[in-house]
C-alpha positions in Angstrom: 86.7 130.8 66.9 83.7 129.7 69.0 83.2 126.2 70.5 80.5 125.3 68.0 82.9 125.9 65.1 85.6 123.5 66.2 85.4 119.9 65.2 88.6 118.6 66.7 91.1 119.7 69.3 94.5 117.9 68.9 96.2 117.9 72.2 100.0 117.2 72.2 101.8 117.0 75.6 105.6 117.3 75.1 108.9 117.4 77.0 112.1 118.3 75.2 110.9 117.6 71.6 112.4 120.7 69.8 113.4 118.8 66.7 110.2 117.0 66.0 107.7 119.8 66.6 107.9 121.6 63.2 107.4 118.3 61.3 104.6 117.2 63.6 102.8 120.4 63.1 103.1 120.1 59.3 101.7 116.6 59.4 98.7 117.5 61.7 97.9 120.7 59.6 98.0 118.6 56.4 95.5 116.1 57.8 93.2 118.8 59.1 93.2 120.7 55.8 92.7 117.6 53.7 89.8 116.5 55.8 88.4 120.1 55.9 88.1 120.0 59.7 87.8 123.1 61.8 90.5 122.4 64.4 92.9 123.7 67.0 96.2 122.3 67.9 97.1 122.5 71.6 100.7 122.0 72.7 101.3 121.6 76.4 105.0 122.1 77.2 105.7 120.1 80.3 108.6 122.2 81.5 111.0 121.5 78.6 114.6 122.5 79.2 115.5 122.7 75.5 114.2 125.2 72.9 110.8 123.6 72.5 108.9 126.7 73.7 110.8 129.0 71.2 109.9 126.6 68.4 106.3 126.6 69.4 106.2 130.4 69.6 107.4 130.6 66.0 104.8 128.1 64.9 102.1 130.0 66.7 103.0 133.1 64.8 102.4 131.3 61.5 99.4 129.3 62.4 96.6 130.8 64.6 95.1 127.4 65.2 98.0 126.7 67.5 97.6 127.3 71.2 100.5 126.7 73.6 100.6 126.2 77.4 104.0 126.1 79.1 104.4 124.7 82.6 107.0 126.2 84.9 108.5 122.8 85.6 108.0 119.2 84.7 104.8 118.0 86.3 104.3 114.9 84.2 102.1 113.8 81.3 98.9 113.5 83.4 99.1 117.2 84.3 99.8 118.1 80.7 96.8 116.2 79.4 94.6 117.6 82.2 95.6 121.1 81.0 94.9 120.3 77.4 91.5 118.7 78.1 90.5 121.7 80.3 91.4 124.2 77.5 90.2 122.2 74.5 87.2 123.7 72.7 86.5 120.9 70.1 83.6 118.5 70.1 86.3 115.7 69.8 89.7 115.7 71.4 92.5 113.7 69.8 95.7 113.1 71.8 99.1 112.1 70.5 102.7 112.1 71.6 105.1 114.7 70.2 107.9 112.3 69.2 106.5 111.6 65.7 105.9 107.9 66.6 102.1 108.5 66.4 100.9 109.2 62.9 98.5 112.1 62.4 97.1 110.3 59.3 95.2 108.1 61.9 93.1 111.0 63.0 90.3 110.5 60.3 90.2 106.8 61.2 89.8 107.6 64.9 87.0 110.0 64.1 85.3 107.3 62.0 85.4 104.9 64.9 83.8 107.5 67.2 81.1 108.0 64.6 80.3 104.2 65.0 79.1 104.9 68.5 82.2 104.8 70.7 82.9 107.5 73.2 86.7 106.8 73.4 88.8 105.1 70.8 92.3 104.0 71.8 95.1 103.2 69.4 96.7 99.8 69.3 100.4 99.8 68.3 100.2 96.2 67.0 103.6 96.5 65.2 105.6 98.5 67.7 108.9 100.2 66.7 110.3 100.4 70.2 113.2 98.6 71.9 112.7 95.0 73.0 112.5 95.8 76.7 109.9 98.5 76.2 107.7 96.3 74.0 107.6 93.3 76.4 107.2 95.2 79.6 104.3 96.9 77.9 102.8 93.6 77.0 103.0 92.4 80.6 101.6 95.7 81.9 98.6 95.5 79.5 97.9 91.9 80.3 97.9 92.5 84.0 95.8 95.7 83.7 93.2 94.0 81.5 93.0 91.0 83.9 92.4 93.2 86.9 90.2 95.8 85.5 88.2 93.8 83.0 88.9 96.2 80.1 89.8 94.2 77.0 92.3 96.3 75.2 95.6 95.4 73.7 97.4 98.7 74.3 95.8 100.7 77.1 98.6 103.3 77.3 98.8 104.1 73.6 99.4 107.9 73.2 97.0 108.4 70.2 93.4 108.4 71.3 90.2 110.1 70.4 87.6 111.2 73.0 84.2 112.7 72.8 84.1 116.0 74.7 81.9 114.6 77.5 84.5 112.0 78.2 87.4 114.4 78.8 85.0 116.6 80.8 84.3 113.7 83.2 87.9 112.5 83.7 89.8 113.7 86.8 93.5 113.1 85.9 96.3 113.5 88.4 99.5 111.7 89.4 100.3 109.3 86.6 96.7 108.2 85.8 97.1 109.1 82.1 98.1 105.4 81.7 94.6 104.3 82.6 92.3 106.8 80.9 90.3 104.0 79.1 89.8 102.2 82.4 88.5 105.4 84.1 86.2 106.2 81.1 84.7 102.7 81.1 84.2 102.9 84.8 82.2 106.1 84.2 80.0 104.2 81.8 81.5 105.3 78.4 81.8 103.0 75.5 85.5 102.3 74.9 86.9 100.9 71.6 90.2 100.1 70.0 91.7 100.3 66.5 95.1 99.3 65.1 97.3 102.3 64.3 100.6 102.7 62.6 103.5 103.2 64.9 106.7 104.8 63.6 110.3 104.5 64.8 111.6 107.4 66.8 113.2 109.9 64.5 114.7 112.5 66.9 115.9 112.4 70.5 115.8 109.5 72.9 112.9 107.7 74.6 111.8 108.8 78.1 111.1 105.2 79.0 112.9 103.7 82.0 112.4 100.6 84.1 111.3 102.8 87.0 108.2 103.6 85.0 107.3 99.9 85.0 107.4 99.9 88.8 105.5 103.2 89.0 102.9 101.7 86.7 102.3 98.9 89.2 101.5 101.3 92.0 99.4 103.4 89.6 97.4 100.3 88.8 96.7 99.8 92.5 95.5 103.4 92.7 93.2 102.9 89.7 91.7 99.7 91.2 91.1 101.6 94.4 89.5 104.8 92.9 87.3 102.9 90.5 86.0 100.4 93.0 86.4 102.0 96.5 86.9 105.7 96.1 83.3 106.4 97.1 83.2 103.6 99.7 86.7 103.1 101.3 85.1 101.5 104.3 84.2 98.5 102.1 87.8 97.8 101.4 89.5 98.6 104.7 86.4 97.5 106.7 86.5 94.1 105.0 90.2 93.5 105.9 89.6 94.9 109.4 86.6 92.6 110.0 88.4 89.5 108.9 91.4 90.4 111.1 89.1 91.2 114.1 87.1 87.9 113.7 90.4 85.9 113.4 91.7 87.5 116.6 88.4 87.1 118.4 88.3 83.4 117.6 91.9 82.9 118.9 91.0 84.9 122.1 87.8 82.9 122.7 89.8 79.6 122.3 92.4 80.8 124.7 89.8 82.0 127.2 88.2 78.5 127.1 91.6 76.9 127.7 92.2 79.2 130.7 88.8 78.9 132.3 87.9 75.3 131.8 91.3 73.6 131.5 93.2 76.0 133.8 96.1 76.4 131.3 98.4 79.4 131.7 98.6 81.8 128.8 101.7 83.8 129.6 103.9 81.6 127.5 101.4 81.2 124.7 102.5 83.2 121.5 99.0 82.6 120.2 97.7 85.0 122.8 99.8 87.9 121.3 98.7 86.9 117.8 95.1 87.1 118.9 95.5 90.5 120.5 97.5 91.8 117.5 94.8 90.7 115.1 92.0 92.4 117.1 94.0 95.7 117.2 94.8 95.6 113.5 91.2 94.9 112.7 90.0 97.9 114.7 92.7 100.1 113.0 91.6 99.0 109.5 88.0 99.8 110.3 89.1 103.2 111.7 91.1 103.9 108.5 88.0 103.1 106.5 85.8 105.4 108.5 88.4 108.2 108.1 88.5 107.5 104.4 84.7 107.9 104.3 85.0 111.3 106.1 87.7 112.5 103.6 85.6 111.3 100.7 82.7 113.3 101.9 84.7 116.5 102.4 87.3 116.4 99.6 87.5 119.1 97.0 89.2 119.0 93.5 92.5 120.7 93.4 94.7 121.9 90.5 98.4 121.2 91.4 100.2 122.7 88.5 101.2 126.2 87.5 101.1 127.8 84.1 104.1 130.0 83.2 103.1 131.3 79.7 100.1 131.0 77.3 99.9 131.6 73.6 96.6 131.8 71.8 
């Protein structure tokens, strides 16, 4: 099947979802056939320790539209999505989670939204079927992210999304940046939209959510703010902090120098002297870090940090 013949690539990252996979495949296939879409279904097994790969191998034998990529170990959702995006051949890429909470019946609605001129359409789980703690930590996370990034979405990290191919081609996903794909897309100049999607209660297995992910999300947000605003000009960030510190220390030093020269006051017992010296040193260090960042930015190369164990299709 050539690139031009494929309308949609459905990318499904998964980790230990053996029970839900056959049902998810049936639902996706039904939508694709009903809508008469030329499609491929890409499953990326993120190092599952159950029988997910065996289930996928059997599904692949029955349905040639299925392609499977198995990681040697668990690298995380960002790596799985990066692999799926890199291998997808469709003009549109739709992502969804493998736990059956995302409804494949939303695929036509997402495609319709893209046809209205959007480059990326993110789902909004307005009526979530998740535990209380997960729902409310998500609300806090979304509110803070929107405030700091300027992207007005209700559910930035919703698993079900639709992308035009040029969007996924431009995204460089690593670490845990899958949580912020709409932010990164908007920063690249793409038009990002949102639509309410149906969210279903988990049918099989247990959630992978933990409070540690909330803390990790905070650090990832700092990363996104940095790479979207300062990745190409790190000296603007570190240099600004360094300049303020250097000026503050210089003012203190000048004040103390005047005290010593004109008023003959001794400085050996003045803690302010040490604060001034420290501020100057810190300022110089921050500027130096910014310059090193500029050098790294100039010379950096993209790297793939995950290994494929097995491929089907």
